C-alpha positions in Angstrom: 17.8 -7.4 14.2 15.0 -5.2 12.9 12.3 -4.2 15.3 8.6 -4.4 14.4 5.7 -2.8 16.1 3.5 -4.8 18.5 0.4 -6.3 17.0 -1.8 -3.9 19.0 -0.5 -0.9 17.0 -1.5 -2.6 13.7 -5.0 -3.5 15.0 -5.4 0.1 16.0 -5.5 1.3 12.5 -8.3 3.9 12.5 -10.9 4.9 9.9 -8.7 7.9 9.1 -5.8 5.6 8.4 -8.0 3.6 6.1 -9.0 6.8 4.3 -5.3 7.7 3.8 -4.7 4.2 2.4 -7.4 4.8 -0.2 -5.6 8.0 -1.4 -2.3 6.2 -1.4 -3.7 3.3 -3.5 -5.3 5.9 -5.9 -2.0 7.8 -6.3 -0.1 4.6 -6.9 -2.7 3.5 -9.5 -2.3 6.8 -11.3 1.4 6.4 -11.3 1.0 3.0 -12.9 -0.6 4.7 -15.9 2.7 6.3 -16.8 5.3 4.0 -18.3 8.0 6.7 -17.9 7.5 6.8 -14.1 8.0 3.1 -13.7 10.5 2.3 -16.4 13.5 3.0 -14.3 16.5 2.8 -16.5 19.4 4.9 -17.8 18.1 8.2 -19.3 18.2 8.4 -23.1 20.8 11.2 -23.0 23.0 9.2 -20.7 22.5 6.1 -22.9 23.8 8.0 -26.0 26.8 9.3 -24.0 27.7 5.8 -22.7 27.6 4.4 -26.2 29.7 7.1 -27.8 32.6 7.5 -25.3 35.7 5.2 -25.2 38.6 5.0 -22.9 38.7 5.7 -19.2 36.2 8.3 -18.0 36.1 8.0 -14.3 34.3 11.2 -13.4 31.6 10.7 -16.0 30.8 7.2 -14.9 30.9 8.1 -11.2 28.3 10.8 -11.9 26.2 8.4 -13.9 26.3 5.9 -11.1 25.3 8.4 -8.4 22.5 9.8 -10.6 21.2 6.3 -11.3 21.0 5.5 -7.6 19.5 8.8 -6.4 16.8 8.6 -9.1 16.3 4.8 -8.6 13.0 4.7 -6.8 13.1 0.9 -6.6 16.4 0.9 -4.8 15.4 3.7 -2.5 12.2 2.1 -1.5 14.0 -1.1 -0.5 16.6 1.0 1.3 13.8 2.8 3.2 12.3 -0.5 4.2 15.7 -1.8 5.4 16.3 1.1 7.7 12.7 1.8 8.7 13.0 0.4 12.2 16.7 0.8 12.7 17.7 3.4 15.2 21.4 2.8 15.9 23.9 4.0 13.3 26.0 0.8 13.7 23.0 -1.3 12.8 22.2 1.0 9.8 25.8 0.7 8.7 25.7 -3.1 8.9 22.6 -3.5 6.8 23.5 -0.8 4.3 26.9 -2.4 3.9 25.3 -5.8 3.2 23.1 -4.3 0.6 26.0 -2.4 -1.0 28.1 -5.6 -1.0 25.4 -7.5 -2.7 24.6 -5.1 -5.5 28.2 -4.2 -6.1 29.2 -7.8 -6.5 26.6 -8.8 -9.0 26.7 -5.5 -10.9 30.5 -5.8 -11.5 30.5 -9.5 -12.3 27.4 -9.3 -14.3 28.7 -6.7 -16.7 32.3 -8.1 -16.8 31.1 -11.6 -17.7 28.1 -10.4 -19.7 25.7 -12.1 -17.4 22.4 -10.4 -18.2 19.0 -11.2 -16.9 15.9 -10.0 -18.7 15.3 -6.4 -17.4 11.6 -7.0 -16.9 12.1 -10.1 -14.9 14.9 -8.8 -12.6 12.9 -5.5 -12.0 9.9 -7.7 -11.1 12.0 -9.5 -8.5 13.2 -6.1 -7.2 9.6 -5.1 -6.8 9.0 -8.3 -4.8 12.0 -7.4 -2.6 10.2 -4.2 -1.6 7.1 -6.3 -0.8 9.1 -8.7 1.2 10.7 -5.9 3.3 7.5 -4.2 3.9 5.9 -7.4 5.1 8.9 -8.0 7.3 8.4 -4.6 8.9 4.8 -5.4 9.5 5.8 -8.6 11.4 3.9 -10.7 8.9 6.3 -13.7 8.9 6.2 -14.1 12.6 2.4 -14.1 12.6 2.0 -16.3 9.6 4.8 -18.8 10.0 5.9 -18.4 13.6 9.5 -17.5 12.8 11.6 -14.5 11.7 13.7 -15.0 8.6 17.2 -13.7 8.8 17.0 -10.0 7.9 20.7 -9.8 7.2 20.6 -12.7 4.8 17.6 -11.3 3.0 19.3 -7.9 2.7 22.3 -9.4 1.1 20.4 -11.7 -1.2 18.1 -8.9 -2.5 21.2 -6.8 -2.8 22.5 -9.4 -5.3 19.2 -9.0 -7.2 19.4 -5.3 -7.3 23.0 -5.6 -8.6 21.8 -7.8 -11.5 19.2 -5.2 -12.3 22.0 -2.6 -12.6 24.1 -5.0 -14.7 21.3 -5.8 -17.0 20.7 -2.2 -17.8 24.4 -1.4 -18.3 24.8 -4.4 -20.7 22.0 -3.1 -22.8 24.0 0.0 -23.7 27.1 -1.7 -25.0 29.9 0.0 -23.0 33.1 0.2 -24.9 35.6 -2.5 -23.7 38.3 0.1 -23.8 38.6 1.2 -20.1 35.7 -1.1 -19.1 37.0 -2.2 -15.6 38.0 1.3 -14.4 34.8 2.8 -15.7 32.7 0.1 -14.0 34.5 0.6 -10.7 33.9 4.4 -11.1 30.2 3.7 -11.8 30.0 1.5 -8.7 31.7 4.2 -6.6 29.1 6.6 -7.9 26.3 4.2 -7.0 27.7 4.1 -3.4 28.0 7.9 -3.2 24.4 8.2 -4.5 23.3 5.6 -1.9 24.9 7.6 0.9 23.3 10.8 -0.3 19.9 9.2 -0.5 20.4 7.5 2.9 21.3 10.8 4.5 18.2 12.4 3.2 16.0 9.5 4.3 17.6 9.4 7.8 17.0 13.2 8.2 13.3 12.8 7.4 13.0 9.7 9.5 14.7 11.3 12.5 12.1 14.1 12.5 9.2 11.8 11.9 10.2 9.4 14.7 10.0 12.3 17.1 6.4 12.9 16.4 3.6 11.3 18.4 2.1 9.9 15.2 5.1 7.8 14.0 3.9 4.5 15.3 0.4 5.2 14.3 1.4 6.0 10.7 4.1 3.4 10.3 1.6 0.8 9.4 0.2 3.0 6.6 3.7 3.8 5.3 4.7 0.1 5.1 1.4 -0.8 3.4 2.0 1.9 0.9 5.6 0.6 0.4 4.2 -2.9 -0.2 1.6 -1.6 -2.7 4.4 0.2 -4.6 6.3 -3.1 -4.8 3.3 -5.0 -6.1 2.7 -2.2 -8.6 6.3 -2.4 -9.9 6.1 -6.2 -10.0 2.8 -6.2 -11.9 4.0 -3.6 -14.4 7.3 -5.4 -15.1 5.7 -8.8 -15.4 3.1 -7.3 -17.9 6.0 -5.8 -19.9 7.7 -9.2 -20.0 4.7 -10.9 -21.5 3.8 -8.2 -24.0 7.3 -7.1 -25.0 
């Protein structure tokens, strides 16, 4: 089970913390002006390559999967939220495995059976998954509703959503049916490799941060920033859905 900080830590947010929040919100707002920053999808060069090749290309699709995950800020933000207050490796392994199981299942089935969800809508839901996890880390559900939702179930369910996001983007690029299944499996392996690489980098940074005296003091700010990024992604994608 994920641990959250005592309420006293949240109430102890100082004026300096509020000043940092201002700059975080300003930075996120500036990022919101750039469609290229928020439009997380397969790069144009990769798109052309995917559409042109036929047959089994395991290494290429493995590379594309790893690249997509490592550069996928939405997936990484959710992953950061999931492991934010996890200290034991066995707990991290459980939650990351649930997330991997979720997005692997819907990505493979979604592409194979051509089950696509509008990219704007599914990315908006992914944005809300980041908001949900940040609020969970802040202990909001216990304070608001008096109970703690299952963090494992939420991780798996949102993993399904992230997988549909991957599937929707892959479907848009019309992969050749020749060698489809091996290529999809290779892409999924690449995604998991990319996830492990990203997770390793996150854990290295978190391990140093947790040793500092300011970790608990700044954890509130970090999760509010994470929540703000999720809302920003949600708003951007929802706007794109209505004007596209």
